Structure formats: C-alpha cells, structure tokens
KEDO-832577 format. One record per residue (C-alpha): x, y, z; residue number from 0; chain; residue in one letter. Coordinates in steps of 0.25 Angstrom, whole numbers, plus 5000, padded with zeros to 4 digits. Example, Ala and Ser with C-alpha at 12.3 -4.5 7.8 and 13.67 -1.06 7.14 Angstrom:
<<5049; 4982; 5031>; 0; "A"; "A">
<<5055; 4996; 5029>; 1; "A"; "S">
***
This chain:
<<5060; 4943; 4975>; 0; "A"; "X">
<<5050; 4954; 4969>; 1; "A"; "X">
<<5056; 4968; 4967>; 2; "A"; "X">
<<5047; 4973; 4978>; 3; "A"; "X">
<<5055; 4964; 4988>; 4; "A"; "X">
<<5069; 4966; 4982>; 5; "A"; "X">
<<5069; 4980; 4989>; 6; "A"; "X">
<<5069; 4973; 5002>; 7; "A"; "X">
<<5080; 4963; 4999>; 8; "A"; "X">
<<5092; 4965; 5009>; 9; "A"; "X">
<<5101; 4954; 5003>; 10; "A"; "X">
<<5115; 4958; 5004>; 11; "A"; "X">
<<5112; 4968; 5015>; 12; "A"; "X">
<<5118; 4967; 5029>; 13; "A"; "X">
<<5110; 4971; 5041>; 14; "A"; "X">
<<5113; 4973; 5056>; 15; "A"; "X">
<<5102; 4973; 5066>; 16; "A"; "X">
<<5105; 4976; 5081>; 17; "A"; "X">
<<5096; 4969; 5091>; 18; "A"; "X">
<<5092; 4959; 5080>; 19; "A"; "X">
<<5090; 4947; 5088>; 20; "A"; "X">
<<5077; 4949; 5094>; 21; "A"; "X">
<<5064; 4957; 5093>; 22; "A"; "X">
<<5062; 4967; 5081>; 23; "A"; "X">
<<5077; 4966; 5078>; 24; "A"; "X">
<<5076; 4952; 5075>; 25; "A"; "X">
<<5065; 4955; 5065>; 26; "A"; "X">
<<5073; 4966; 5059>; 27; "A"; "X">
<<5084; 4957; 5057>; 28; "A"; "X">
<<5074; 4946; 5051>; 29; "A"; "X">
<<5069; 4957; 5041>; 30; "A"; "X">
<<5082; 4960; 5036>; 31; "A"; "X">
<<5087; 4946; 5035>; 32; "A"; "X">
<<5074; 4942; 5028>; 33; "A"; "X">
<<5077; 4953; 5018>; 34; "A"; "X">
<<5090; 4947; 5015>; 35; "A"; "X">
<<5100; 4955; 5024>; 36; "A"; "X">
<<5111; 4948; 5031>; 37; "A"; "X">
<<5108; 4952; 5046>; 38; "A"; "X">
<<5117; 4954; 5058>; 39; "A"; "X">
<<5109; 4954; 5071>; 40; "A"; "X">
<<5115; 4959; 5084>; 41; "A"; "X">
<<5112; 4961; 5098>; 42; "A"; "X">
<<5119; 4958; 5112>; 43; "A"; "X">
<<5114; 4944; 5113>; 44; "A"; "X">
<<5121; 4934; 5104>; 45; "A"; "X">
<<5111; 4922; 5108>; 46; "A"; "X">
<<5099; 4930; 5103>; 47; "A"; "X">
<<5106; 4935; 5091>; 48; "A"; "X">
<<5110; 4921; 5087>; 49; "A"; "X">
<<5096; 4915; 5089>; 50; "A"; "X">
<<5090; 4927; 5081>; 51; "A"; "X">
<<5100; 4925; 5069>; 52; "A"; "X">
<<5097; 4910; 5069>; 53; "A"; "X">
<<5082; 4913; 5069>; 54; "A"; "X">
<<5083; 4922; 5057>; 55; "A"; "X">
<<5092; 4913; 5050>; 56; "A"; "X">
<<5082; 4902; 5051>; 57; "A"; "X">
<<5073; 4910; 5041>; 58; "A"; "X">
<<5075; 4905; 5027>; 59; "A"; "X">
<<5076; 4918; 5021>; 60; "A"; "X">
<<5087; 4923; 5031>; 61; "A"; "X">
<<5101; 4920; 5028>; 62; "A"; "X">
<<5111; 4928; 5036>; 63; "A"; "X">
<<5109; 4933; 5050>; 64; "A"; "X">
<<5120; 4936; 5059>; 65; "A"; "X">
<<5122; 4941; 5073>; 66; "A"; "X">
<<5132; 4949; 5082>; 67; "A"; "X">
<<5131; 4953; 5096>; 68; "A"; "X">
<<5132; 4968; 5100>; 69; "A"; "X">
<<5130; 4977; 5112>; 70; "A"; "X">
<<5125; 4990; 5107>; 71; "A"; "X">
<<5127; 4996; 5120>; 72; "A"; "X">
<<5142; 4995; 5118>; 73; "A"; "X">
<<5149; 5004; 5107>; 74; "A"; "X">
<<5160; 4994; 5104>; 75; "A"; "X">
<<5150; 4982; 5103>; 76; "A"; "X">
<<5142; 4991; 5093>; 77; "A"; "X">
<<5154; 4993; 5085>; 78; "A"; "X">
<<5158; 4979; 5085>; 79; "A"; "X">
<<5144; 4976; 5079>; 80; "A"; "X">
<<5146; 4986; 5068>; 81; "A"; "X">
<<5160; 4980; 5065>; 82; "A"; "X">
<<5155; 4966; 5065>; 83; "A"; "X">
<<5143; 4969; 5056>; 84; "A"; "X">
<<5151; 4976; 5046>; 85; "A"; "X">
<<5162; 4966; 5045>; 86; "A"; "X">
<<5154; 4953; 5045>; 87; "A"; "X">
<<5142; 4958; 5036>; 88; "A"; "X">
<<5151; 4966; 5027>; 89; "A"; "X">
<<5143; 4979; 5029>; 90; "A"; "X">
<<5130; 4983; 5035>; 91; "A"; "X">
<<5118; 4987; 5026>; 92; "A"; "X">
<<5107; 4988; 5036>; 93; "A"; "X">
<<5108; 4991; 5051>; 94; "A"; "X">
<<5096; 4990; 5061>; 95; "A"; "X">
<<5099; 4996; 5074>; 96; "A"; "X">
<<5088; 4988; 5082>; 97; "A"; "X">
<<5094; 4987; 5096>; 98; "A"; "X">
<<5088; 4995; 5107>; 99; "A"; "X">
<<5089; 4997; 5122>; 100; "A"; "X">
<<5078; 5001; 5132>; 101; "A"; "X">
<<5081; 5008; 5145>; 102; "A"; "X">
<<5067; 5008; 5151>; 103; "A"; "X">
<<5071; 5019; 5160>; 104; "A"; "X">
<<5063; 5032; 5163>; 105; "A"; "X">
<<5068; 5044; 5155>; 106; "A"; "X">
<<5072; 5052; 5168>; 107; "A"; "X">
<<5079; 5040; 5174>; 108; "A"; "X">
<<5086; 5033; 5163>; 109; "A"; "X">
<<5101; 5030; 5168>; 110; "A"; "X">
<<5113; 5034; 5160>; 111; "A"; "X">
<<5117; 5020; 5158>; 112; "A"; "X">
<<5103; 5016; 5151>; 113; "A"; "X">
<<5103; 5029; 5143>; 114; "A"; "X">
<<5117; 5027; 5138>; 115; "A"; "X">
<<5114; 5012; 5135>; 116; "A"; "X">
<<5101; 5015; 5127>; 117; "A"; "X">
<<5107; 5026; 5119>; 118; "A"; "X">
<<5119; 5017; 5116>; 119; "A"; "X">
<<5110; 5005; 5111>; 120; "A"; "X">
<<5099; 5012; 5105>; 121; "A"; "X">
<<5106; 5024; 5098>; 122; "A"; "X">
<<5121; 5025; 5098>; 123; "A"; "X">
<<5124; 5010; 5094>; 124; "A"; "X">
<<5114; 5012; 5082>; 125; "A"; "X">
<<5122; 5025; 5078>; 126; "A"; "X">
<<5135; 5017; 5079>; 127; "A"; "X">
<<5130; 5006; 5070>; 128; "A"; "X">
<<5124; 5016; 5060>; 129; "A"; "X">
<<5138; 5022; 5060>; 130; "A"; "X">
<<5145; 5009; 5058>; 131; "A"; "X">
<<5136; 5004; 5046>; 132; "A"; "X">
<<5134; 5017; 5039>; 133; "A"; "X">
<<5147; 5017; 5031>; 134; "A"; "X">
<<5145; 5004; 5025>; 135; "A"; "X">
<<5131; 5008; 5021>; 136; "A"; "X">
<<5136; 5021; 5015>; 137; "A"; "X">
<<5146; 5013; 5007>; 138; "A"; "X">
<<5135; 5004; 5001>; 139; "A"; "X">
<<5125; 5015; 4999>; 140; "A"; "X">
<<5115; 5007; 5006>; 141; "A"; "X">
<<5111; 5005; 5021>; 142; "A"; "X">
<<5100; 5004; 5031>; 143; "A"; "X">
<<5099; 5008; 5045>; 144; "A"; "X">
<<5087; 5004; 5054>; 145; "A"; "X">
<<5086; 5008; 5068>; 146; "A"; "X">
<<5075; 5002; 5078>; 147; "A"; "X">
<<5067; 5013; 5085>; 148; "A"; "X">
<<5055; 5013; 5093>; 149; "A"; "X">
<<5041; 5020; 5094>; 150; "A"; "X">
<<5046; 5026; 5107>; 151; "A"; "X">
<<5055; 5035; 5099>; 152; "A"; "X">
<<5043; 5041; 5093>; 153; "A"; "X">
<<5033; 5041; 5104>; 154; "A"; "X">
<<5034; 5039; 5119>; 155; "A"; "X">
<<5035; 5025; 5124>; 156; "A"; "X">
<<5024; 5018; 5132>; 157; "A"; "X">
<<5034; 5015; 5143>; 158; "A"; "X">
<<5042; 5024; 5152>; 159; "A"; "X">
<<5057; 5021; 5151>; 160; "A"; "X">
<<5058; 5022; 5136>; 161; "A"; "X">
<<5062; 5036; 5134>; 162; "A"; "X">
<<5077; 5033; 5131>; 163; "A"; "X">
<<5074; 5021; 5122>; 164; "A"; "X">
<<5064; 5030; 5114>; 165; "A"; "X">
<<5074; 5041; 5114>; 166; "A"; "X">
<<5086; 5033; 5108>; 167; "A"; "X">
<<5076; 5027; 5097>; 168; "A"; "X">
<<5072; 5041; 5094>; 169; "A"; "X">
<<5086; 5045; 5092>; 170; "A"; "X">
<<5088; 5033; 5082>; 171; "A"; "X">
<<5076; 5039; 5075>; 172; "A"; "X">
<<5083; 5052; 5074>; 173; "A"; "X">
<<5096; 5046; 5070>; 174; "A"; "X">
<<5089; 5039; 5059>; 175; "A"; "X">
<<5083; 5052; 5053>; 176; "A"; "X">
<<5097; 5059; 5052>; 177; "A"; "X">
<<5105; 5047; 5049>; 178; "A"; "X">
<<5096; 5044; 5037>; 179; "A"; "X">
<<5099; 5058; 5031>; 180; "A"; "X">
<<5114; 5055; 5032>; 181; "A"; "X">
<<5114; 5041; 5025>; 182; "A"; "X">
<<5103; 5042; 5015>; 183; "A"; "X">
<<5112; 5047; 5004>; 184; "A"; "X">
<<5119; 5033; 5005>; 185; "A"; "X">
<<5106; 5025; 5004>; 186; "A"; "X">
<<5106; 5022; 5018>; 187; "A"; "X">
<<5093; 5022; 5026>; 188; "A"; "X">
<<5091; 5024; 5041>; 189; "A"; "X">
<<5078; 5022; 5048>; 190; "A"; "X">
<<5072; 5018; 5061>; 191; "A"; "X">
<<5062; 5008; 5064>; 192; "A"; "X">
<<5052; 5013; 5075>; 193; "A"; "X">
<<5047; 5001; 5082>; 194; "A"; "X">
<<5034; 5000; 5091>; 195; "A"; "X">
<<5031; 4988; 5100>; 196; "A"; "X">
<<5033; 4974; 5094>; 197; "A"; "X">
<<5029; 4960; 5099>; 198; "A"; "X">
<<5043; 4955; 5100>; 199; "A"; "X">
<<5049; 4944; 5108>; 200; "A"; "X">
<<5053; 4954; 5118>; 201; "A"; "X">
<<5039; 4959; 5119>; 202; "A"; "X">
<<5034; 4945; 5120>; 203; "A"; "X">
<<5043; 4942; 5131>; 204; "A"; "X">
<<5040; 4954; 5139>; 205; "A"; "X">
<<5025; 4951; 5138>; 206; "A"; "X">
<<5027; 4937; 5143>; 207; "A"; "X">
<<5035; 4942; 5155>; 208; "A"; "X">
<<5024; 4952; 5157>; 209; "A"; "X">
<<5014; 4941; 5157>; 210; "A"; "X">
<<5021; 4933; 5168>; 211; "A"; "X">
<<5022; 4945; 5177>; 212; "A"; "X">
<<5008; 4950; 5175>; 213; "A"; "X">
<<4999; 4941; 5167>; 214; "A"; "X">
<<4990; 4948; 5157>; 215; "A"; "X">
<<4999; 4960; 5157>; 216; "A"; "X">
<<5004; 4957; 5143>; 217; "A"; "X">
<<4990; 4959; 5137>; 218; "A"; "X">
<<4989; 4973; 5142>; 219; "A"; "X">
<<5003; 4976; 5138>; 220; "A"; "X">
<<5001; 4971; 5123>; 221; "A"; "X">
<<4988; 4978; 5122>; 222; "A"; "X">
<<4994; 4991; 5127>; 223; "A"; "X">
<<5005; 4991; 5117>; 224; "A"; "X">
<<4996; 4987; 5106>; 225; "A"; "X">
<<4987; 4998; 5109>; 226; "A"; "X">
<<4999; 5008; 5106>; 227; "A"; "X">
<<5000; 5004; 5091>; 228; "A"; "X">
<<4990; 5008; 5080>; 229; "A"; "X">
<<4991; 4994; 5076>; 230; "A"; "X">
<<4986; 4989; 5089>; 231; "A"; "X">
<<4998; 4979; 5091>; 232; "A"; "X">
<<5012; 4977; 5094>; 233; "A"; "X">
<<5021; 4974; 5082>; 234; "A"; "X">
<<5026; 4961; 5077>; 235; "A"; "X">
<<5041; 4961; 5075>; 236; "A"; "X">
<<5040; 4955; 5061>; 237; "A"; "X">
<<5033; 4968; 5058>; 238; "A"; "X">
<<5046; 4976; 5058>; 239; "A"; "X">
<<5052; 4967; 5047>; 240; "A"; "X">
<<5046; 4974; 5035>; 241; "A"; "X">
<<5050; 4988; 5038>; 242; "A"; "X">
<<5064; 4983; 5041>; 243; "A"; "X">
<<5065; 4976; 5028>; 244; "A"; "X">
<<5060; 4989; 5021>; 245; "A"; "X">
<<5069; 4999; 5028>; 246; "A"; "X">
<<5082; 4990; 5027>; 247; "A"; "X">
<<5080; 4987; 5012>; 248; "A"; "X">
<<5079; 4995; 4998>; 249; "A"; "X">
<<5064; 4995; 5000>; 250; "A"; "X">
<<5066; 5006; 5011>; 251; "A"; "X">
<<5077; 5013; 5004>; 252; "A"; "X">
<<5070; 5027; 5005>; 253; "A"; "X">
<<5066; 5026; 5019>; 254; "A"; "X">
<<5076; 5033; 5028>; 255; "A"; "X">
<<5077; 5041; 5041>; 256; "A"; "X">
<<5063; 5035; 5045>; 257; "A"; "X">
<<5059; 5030; 5059>; 258; "A"; "X">
<<5049; 5020; 5053>; 259; "A"; "X">
<<5039; 5017; 5064>; 260; "A"; "X">
<<5035; 5002; 5066>; 261; "A"; "X">
<<5026; 5003; 5078>; 262; "A"; "X">
<<5012; 4999; 5074>; 263; "A"; "X">
<<5007; 5013; 5076>; 264; "A"; "X">
<<5012; 5015; 5090>; 265; "A"; "X">
<<5018; 5029; 5087>; 266; "A"; "X">
<<5005; 5035; 5081>; 267; "A"; "X">
<<4996; 5030; 5092>; 268; "A"; "X">
<<4991; 5041; 5102>; 269; "A"; "X">
<<4981; 5031; 5108>; 270; "A"; "X">
<<4980; 5016; 5111>; 271; "A"; "X">
<<4974; 5007; 5101>; 272; "A"; "X">
<<4961; 5001; 5107>; 273; "A"; "X">
<<4960; 4990; 5096>; 274; "A"; "X">
<<4974; 4985; 5099>; 275; "A"; "X">
<<4974; 4970; 5099>; 276; "A"; "X">
<<4982; 4961; 5108>; 277; "A"; "X">
<<4995; 4956; 5102>; 278; "A"; "X">
***
C-alpha cells in the first residue's frame, strides 16, 4: 500500500452504521469495510441485515461485517444497540447515523405521533448514540461521527409533506457544528453528509411501481429530478463511498463541523438543467 493510501486505512477500527442494510447505508458500510474496518450494520429487519452482511462478506477484501437489529423509535432498543456494539466490538471508533424516517405530512397538519416519531428516529436517537460512543473515543483520542442529512435541510424540498424531515436533518447539521467544537481537542471529528437524490434500489422499485400504474410516467419523473442537479442526473450510490472513506479516516482528520454536500449540485441550482440526460 502506498503512503497516499495508508491514510485511508481503517484496519483495527470498529464502525457502527444504522440503516446499513440497504440503499446508501449499504454503500457506507461497504466503504468502511473495504478500508479495513470491522463493521456492525443495524436496522429493524434482521433478514435484510443478514442478506446485506452476507453480500458484503462475499467481497474478497472484506473480512468482518456483523449485524444487529434495533428500533430507533424506542429509547431502550437504542441503548441496547449501544451496549451490544461496545461489548461485542470492544469499543466504537466510527459511528454513522444513517437511519431516517419520512412523515410525508403537510407542515400544518402533521400529527403529534408522526412528529414525535420523526424527531425520535432522525434526531434524538443519533444524539443518544453519540453520547454512548463518545467516552470511548475520548479515551482513545480518536473518533469519527458521520450523520446522514439531506439537501432538503438546506433548500426547500420539491415535495410537499417534507417539512418535518428537512427540519430534523437541519437540526443534525446544527448539532454537528457545535458538537465538533466540543470534541475537536480529543481528535474526534463530527460531520454531516448532505445527500441529494440517488438511484438506489428503493428509487428503482418506486419507478417500477410508478410505471405499472402509469406507463411512461417514470421517464418524466427521472427527467424532472435530473434537471434539478447541476450534473444533470441522479447520483449512483457508489459515489458516496469515497467521501465516507475520506471523512472516516486519517485522510480527513482536519475536516470537522462540516455539512459536506453530495447532491450533484442540486442545492446550487436556481433553474432546471435543460441538458439533463435520462438516467
């Protein structure tokens, strides 16, 4: 391994990724595992986690991926995850809070139950896991926190019903900025990954369902979303991996308190991109 790549080496590091079995979470877990980290992926669905762990372990360069079920809407389950990670891994060096809940309710009509749930999953559970893993990182004088955010935390969403989702992610962005000032002296970095729209399996499934209901609708859908980005397309999930490897490693040791935008230029667009190709 060349000196340039040694800074990205995560051998001997333990990572926890919430919602790590599917979508961008899977690619975040993959990026960490390919860099040498031992990775614990977690979500509510054991079957999906098991399948994801097996897929990752099939890669010849990946050696240790584990999984654990958690319901982040429940405080006790969240604490159980923290306890499990600390006891079975022997400490956590990297935490990626990737789980998210979308309410899809109009800002003026959102129910108390939906508001409480989205706040709990998107924000409070992340703070609780931050609190649980921070002491061990402080003892080692090394640690990485990454929180998945959204372009909707910076600009308005193209959909109605996303106000609460964007607000909780904006809260994470703000948490990152101040938490970074409180942990930097211990060589711990805290950053947010601000994602745009990616061509994940969930997106593919949604497009397939859309096409069954209304043939031809998916073409307009993809063209519309692509036109929102300066690059004129949706992101490929693999495109998040390099940034994760940077921010989680010594290569990114001087980056903290940042909301790193990975949106293909959506947040800078004030007009549609007429040259946007089809996905």
